[in-house]
C-alpha positions as CSV (number, residue, x, y, z in Angstrom):
1,X,0.0,0.1,-0.1
2,X,1.5,3.4,-1.1
3,X,0.3,5.2,2.2
4,X,2.3,2.6,4.3
5,X,5.5,2.8,1.9
6,X,5.4,6.5,2.3
7,X,5.4,6.6,6.2
8,X,7.9,3.9,6.5
9,X,10.3,5.5,4.0
10,X,9.9,8.7,5.9
11,X,10.4,6.9,9.1
12,X,13.6,5.0,8.1
13,X,15.0,8.1,6.3
14,X,14.6,10.0,9.6
15,X,15.3,7.3,12.2
16,X,16.7,4.2,10.4
17,X,20.3,5.0,11.7
18,X,19.2,5.0,15.4
19,X,17.0,1.9,15.3
20,X,17.8,-0.3,18.1
21,X,17.5,-4.1,18.1
22,X,14.2,-3.8,19.8
23,X,12.8,-1.4,17.3
24,X,13.7,-3.7,14.4
25,X,11.9,-6.7,16.1
26,X,8.8,-4.4,16.7
27,X,9.0,-3.3,12.9
28,X,9.1,-6.9,11.9
29,X,5.9,-7.5,13.8
30,X,4.3,-4.7,12.2
31,X,5.5,-5.6,8.8
32,X,3.9,-9.0,9.2
33,X,0.5,-7.5,9.3
34,X,-1.7,-7.2,6.3
35,X,-1.4,-3.8,4.6
36,X,-4.9,-2.4,5.7
37,X,-4.3,-3.4,9.4
38,X,-0.9,-1.6,9.3
39,X,-2.4,1.5,7.7
40,X,-5.3,1.4,10.4
41,X,-2.5,1.3,13.1
42,X,-0.4,4.2,11.5
43,X,-3.7,6.3,10.8
44,X,-4.9,6.0,14.3
45,X,-7.9,4.1,13.4
46,X,-6.9,1.1,15.5
47,X,-4.6,0.2,18.4
48,X,-2.0,-2.6,18.4
49,X,-3.0,-5.8,20.0
50,X,0.7,-6.3,21.1
51,X,1.7,-3.8,23.5
52,X,5.4,-4.2,22.6
53,X,4.8,-2.3,19.4
54,X,2.9,0.6,20.9
55,X,6.1,2.9,21.2
56,X,7.0,2.3,17.5
57,X,3.6,2.7,16.3
58,X,3.6,6.2,18.2
59,X,6.8,7.0,16.4
60,X,5.3,6.0,13.1
61,X,2.1,8.3,13.7
62,X,4.3,11.1,14.6
63,X,6.2,11.1,11.1
């Protein structure tokens, strides 16, 4: 989905060099989601089922 790609690209451009191993693990969890479910999280229409990804979702939403 183009919207996901745009947000993820901006996020990685801005913060990619500073990602920790935990951030990468959280990103892997998010990237396993279907496109529409990921977009719902990023757009704030849904909240993550896995509380471990909440900090990363918050960062994606702020991009």
